[in-house]
N, CA, C and O of each residue as an XYZ file, in Angstrom:
332
protein
N       0.825     -1.198      0.000
C       0.000      0.000      0.000
C       0.872      1.266      0.000
O       0.557      2.219     -0.712
N       1.940      1.294      0.768
C       2.793      2.481      0.816
C       3.364      2.821     -0.556
O       3.527      3.995     -0.889
N       3.666      1.808     -1.343
C       4.213      2.040     -2.680
C       3.190      2.776     -3.540
O       3.542      3.724     -4.242
N       1.931      2.354     -3.494
C       0.883      3.011     -4.286
C       0.695      4.450     -3.837
O       0.512      5.336     -4.672
N       0.735      4.698     -2.536
C       0.603      6.065     -2.028
C       1.735      6.923     -2.570
O       1.494      8.029     -3.053
N       2.944      6.438     -2.499
C       4.088      7.212     -2.969
C       3.992      7.482     -4.466
O       4.349      8.570     -4.919
N       3.522      6.524     -5.231
C       3.379      6.721     -6.675
C       2.313      7.774     -6.977
O       2.501      8.613     -7.858
N       1.198      7.732     -6.253
C       0.099      8.652     -6.517
C       0.488     10.101     -6.257
O       0.017     11.011     -6.939
N       1.341     10.306     -5.277
C       1.678     11.669     -4.869
C       3.157     11.972     -5.063
O       3.728     12.848     -4.413
N       3.758     11.216     -5.981
C       5.146     11.423     -6.388
C       6.095     11.426     -5.201
O       7.115     12.115     -5.222
N       5.767     10.661     -4.164
C       6.653     10.531     -3.020
C       6.692     11.729     -2.096
O       7.533     11.788     -1.199
N       5.787     12.698     -2.300
C       5.807     13.913     -1.479
C       5.390     13.670     -0.047
O       5.866     14.358      0.856
N       4.501     12.696      0.187
C       3.934     12.492      1.514
C       4.011     11.025      1.915
O       3.814     10.134      1.089
N       4.297     10.788      3.180
C       4.314      9.414      3.692
C       2.892      8.995      4.037
O       2.002      9.837      4.154
N       2.681      7.701      4.198
C       1.368      7.209      4.579
C       0.964      7.752      5.943
O      -0.218      7.996      6.186
N       1.937      7.945      6.839
C       1.652      8.497      8.159
C       1.178      9.944      8.065
O       0.243     10.341      8.761
N       1.826     10.737      7.199
C       1.421     12.131      7.020
C       0.005     12.224      6.452
O      -0.799     13.039      6.904
N      -0.293     11.383      5.459
C      -1.625     11.396      4.859
C      -2.696     11.020      5.878
O      -3.754     11.647      5.930
N      -2.426     10.005      6.682
C      -3.402      9.582      7.688
C      -3.615     10.666      8.738
O      -4.748     10.923      9.143
N      -2.540     11.296      9.176
C      -2.643     12.365     10.180
C      -3.518     13.511      9.672
O      -4.390     13.995     10.393
N      -3.287     13.942      8.439
C      -4.074     15.042      7.866
C      -5.517     14.599      7.641
O      -6.449     15.335      7.964
N      -5.707     13.401      7.090
C      -7.066     12.924      6.840
C      -7.868     12.855      8.142
O      -9.020     13.286      8.186
N      -7.271     12.325      9.180
C      -7.973     12.226     10.466
C      -8.369     13.595     11.009
O      -9.380     13.729     11.699
N      -7.583     14.589     10.699
C      -7.859     15.952     11.172
C      -8.960     16.643     10.357
O      -9.764     17.388     10.916
N      -9.000     16.399      9.033
C      -9.920     17.167      8.174
C     -11.175     16.410      7.750
O     -12.121     17.028      7.262
N     -11.208     15.113      7.920
C     -12.347     14.310      7.447
C     -13.627     14.709      8.168
O     -13.597     15.351      9.218
N     -14.745     14.313      7.581
C     -16.037     14.516      8.215
C     -16.038     13.690      9.501
O     -15.881     12.469      9.461
N     -16.214     14.357     10.631
C     -16.108     13.676     11.919
C     -17.294     12.759     12.215
O     -17.198     11.878     13.070
N     -18.406     12.960     11.514
C     -19.566     12.095     11.697
C     -19.270     10.689     11.163
O     -19.593      9.690     11.804
N     -18.651     10.630      9.976
C     -18.246      9.355      9.381
C     -17.233      9.656      8.284
O     -17.437     10.563      7.478
N     -16.153      8.903      8.253
C     -15.063      9.201      7.326
C     -15.462      9.091      5.857
O     -14.803      9.681      5.001
N     -16.528      8.348      5.545
C     -16.935      8.173      4.150
C     -17.783      9.329      3.617
O     -17.989      9.435      2.408
N     -18.271     10.184      4.494
C     -19.156     11.271      4.073
C     -18.389     12.375      3.347
O     -17.182     12.524      3.540
N     -19.085     13.149      2.511
C     -18.443     14.286      1.843
C     -17.755     15.188      2.871
O     -18.204     15.330      4.008
N     -16.664     15.781      2.434
C     -15.854     16.616      3.315
C     -15.587     17.963      2.660
O     -15.259     18.038      1.476
N     -15.731     19.013      3.435
C     -15.407     20.361      2.990
C     -14.609     21.017      4.112
O     -15.049     21.047      5.262
N     -13.456     21.531      3.776
C     -12.581     22.114      4.791
C     -11.891     23.351      4.234
O     -11.580     23.413      3.044
N     -11.655     24.330      5.091
C     -10.929     25.550      4.728
C      -9.483     25.366      5.158
O      -9.205     25.091      6.325
N      -8.557     25.520      4.206
C      -7.151     25.220      4.458
C      -6.277     26.387      4.014
O      -6.493     26.982      2.959
N      -5.294     26.697      4.838
C      -4.300     27.700      4.463
C      -3.506     27.175      3.263
O      -3.315     25.967      3.123
N      -3.054     28.069      2.414
C      -2.397     27.695      1.155
C      -1.305     26.634      1.344
O      -1.191     25.717      0.531
N      -0.520     26.749      2.388
C       0.594     25.813      2.574
C       0.127     24.380      2.856
O       0.924     23.449      2.740
N      -1.140     24.182      3.221
C      -1.646     22.846      3.503
C      -2.519     22.250      2.426
O      -3.059     21.156      2.594
N      -2.663     22.959      1.317
C      -3.576     22.505      0.255
C      -3.124     21.182     -0.362
O      -3.936     20.266     -0.489
N      -1.871     21.057     -0.744
C      -1.415     19.854     -1.457
C      -1.626     18.589     -0.632
O      -2.158     17.602     -1.139
N      -1.216     18.608      0.625
C      -1.339     17.396      1.443
C      -2.802     17.108      1.793
O      -3.189     15.946      1.914
N      -3.606     18.145      1.953
C      -5.024     17.936      2.243
C      -5.712     17.290      1.046
O      -6.482     16.343      1.207
N      -5.441     17.795     -0.141
C      -6.026     17.207     -1.348
C      -5.541     15.773     -1.542
O      -6.318     14.896     -1.919
N      -4.267     15.540     -1.287
C      -3.714     14.191     -1.431
C      -4.363     13.227     -0.446
O      -4.696     12.099     -0.811
N      -4.545     13.658      0.793
C      -5.138     12.793      1.822
C      -6.592     12.464      1.491
O      -7.001     11.306      1.569
N      -7.367     13.474      1.124
C      -8.772     13.233      0.795
C      -8.906     12.348     -0.448
O      -9.734     11.436     -0.478
N      -8.107     12.614     -1.450
C      -8.149     11.817     -2.675
C      -7.765     10.370     -2.378
O      -8.396      9.442     -2.885
N      -6.746     10.181     -1.569
C      -6.300      8.817     -1.243
C      -7.366      8.043     -0.475
O      -7.712      6.926     -0.858
N      -7.884      8.617      0.591
C      -8.815      7.889      1.447
C     -10.234      7.799      0.889
O     -10.951      6.839      1.174
N     -10.641      8.778      0.105
C     -11.989      8.729     -0.457
C     -12.027      8.043     -1.819
O     -13.096      7.624     -2.263
N     -10.904      7.923     -2.478
C     -10.896      7.305     -3.795
C     -11.569      8.170     -4.838
O     -11.936      7.685     -5.908
N     -11.734      9.446     -4.535
C     -12.337     10.423     -5.448
C     -11.451     11.668     -5.428
O     -10.927     12.041     -4.379
N     -11.289     12.294     -6.556
C     -10.406     13.451     -6.639
C     -11.030     14.649     -5.925
O     -12.153     15.054     -6.223
N     -10.275     15.204     -4.976
C     -10.730     16.389     -4.241
C     -10.663     17.612     -5.147
O      -9.865     17.665     -6.083
N     -11.511     18.592     -4.855
C     -11.569     19.848     -5.609
C     -11.084     20.967     -4.701
O     -11.208     20.881     -3.479
N     -10.534     22.013     -5.296
C      -9.976     23.101     -4.510
C     -10.211     24.431     -5.211
O     -10.066     24.541     -6.429
N     -10.579     25.449     -4.416
C     -10.710     26.796     -4.974
C     -10.381     27.822     -3.890
O     -10.585     27.586     -2.700
N      -9.869     28.961     -4.338
C      -9.553     30.051     -3.416
C     -10.843     30.534     -2.770
O     -11.826     30.803     -3.460
N     -10.838     30.642     -1.458
C     -12.024     31.062     -0.732
C     -11.923     32.506     -0.273
O     -12.858     33.289     -0.440
N     -10.773     32.854      0.312
C     -10.587     34.216      0.803
C      -9.112     34.485      1.044
O      -8.284     33.575      1.070
N      -8.812     35.769      1.218
C      -7.462     36.176      1.557
C      -7.566     37.159      2.714
O      -8.242     38.183      2.614
N      -6.889     36.836      3.813
C      -6.904     37.688      4.994
C      -5.478     37.945      5.449
O      -4.700     37.010      5.641
N      -5.142     39.207      5.618
C      -3.810     39.584      6.108
C      -2.685     38.921      5.312
O      -1.678     38.491      5.876
N      -2.869     38.847      4.018
C      -1.856     38.276      3.139
C      -1.824     36.756      3.110
O      -0.961     36.175      2.452
N      -2.741     36.101      3.806
C      -2.803     34.644      3.833
C      -3.975     34.179      2.965
O      -5.110     34.621      3.143
N      -3.682     33.285      2.028
C      -4.726     32.743      1.154
C      -5.310     31.474      1.779
O      -4.580     30.583      2.212
N      -6.642     31.416      1.814
C      -7.372     30.265      2.335
C      -8.136     29.610      1.193
O      -8.787     30.288      0.399
N      -8.051     28.295      1.119
C      -8.684     27.535      0.048
C      -9.730     26.578      0.617
O      -9.538     25.977      1.674
N     -10.832     26.455     -0.104
C     -11.855     25.476      0.238
C     -11.516     24.193     -0.516
O     -11.462     24.181     -1.745
N     -11.291     23.128      0.226
C     -10.992     21.818     -0.358
C     -12.201     20.932     -0.080
O     -12.640     20.796      1.062
N     -12.732     20.333     -1.146
C     -13.936     19.511     -1.027
C     -13.721     18.143     -1.654
O     -13.051     17.999     -2.677
N     -14.308     17.146     -1.010
C     -14.342     15.799     -1.568
C     -15.781     15.310     -1.518
O     -16.479     15.547     -0.532
N     -16.233     14.634     -2.564
C     -17.619     14.150     -2.580
C     -17.851     12.972     -1.634
O     -18.995     12.566     -1.430
N     -16.808     12.430     -1.066
C     -16.944     11.293     -0.158
C     -16.342     10.042     -0.753
O     -15.865     10.036     -1.888
N     -16.372      9.000      0.023
C     -15.745      7.733     -0.342
C     -16.324      7.145     -1.632
O     -17.522      6.877     -1.724
N     -15.456      6.951     -2.620
C     -15.785      6.292     -3.886
C     -16.991      6.908     -4.596
O     -17.842      6.183     -5.112
N     -17.069      8.223     -4.626
C     -18.244      8.895     -5.195
C     -18.061      9.365     -6.633
O     -19.021      9.842     -7.239
N     -16.883      9.248     -7.189
C     -16.679      9.706     -8.573
C     -17.395      8.829     -9.564
O     -17.327      9.075    -10.768
């Protein structure tokens, strides 16, 4: 499994990093449910990678707002295997 994760994300993130982020941003009611989270720009790549990996559906991302020079992005996933 670790090999597939590394291939999907070009080795940028370990399986431990993906799980840590997914556990933090996933829908807390149930991990398979659609997820929408606001993420600072520096966390967009790993958040999208984690949601895409665990949900099996490609996460979407768009700029939501900019405050005090910090860009915030809305990252959304339709949920587990929803594509």
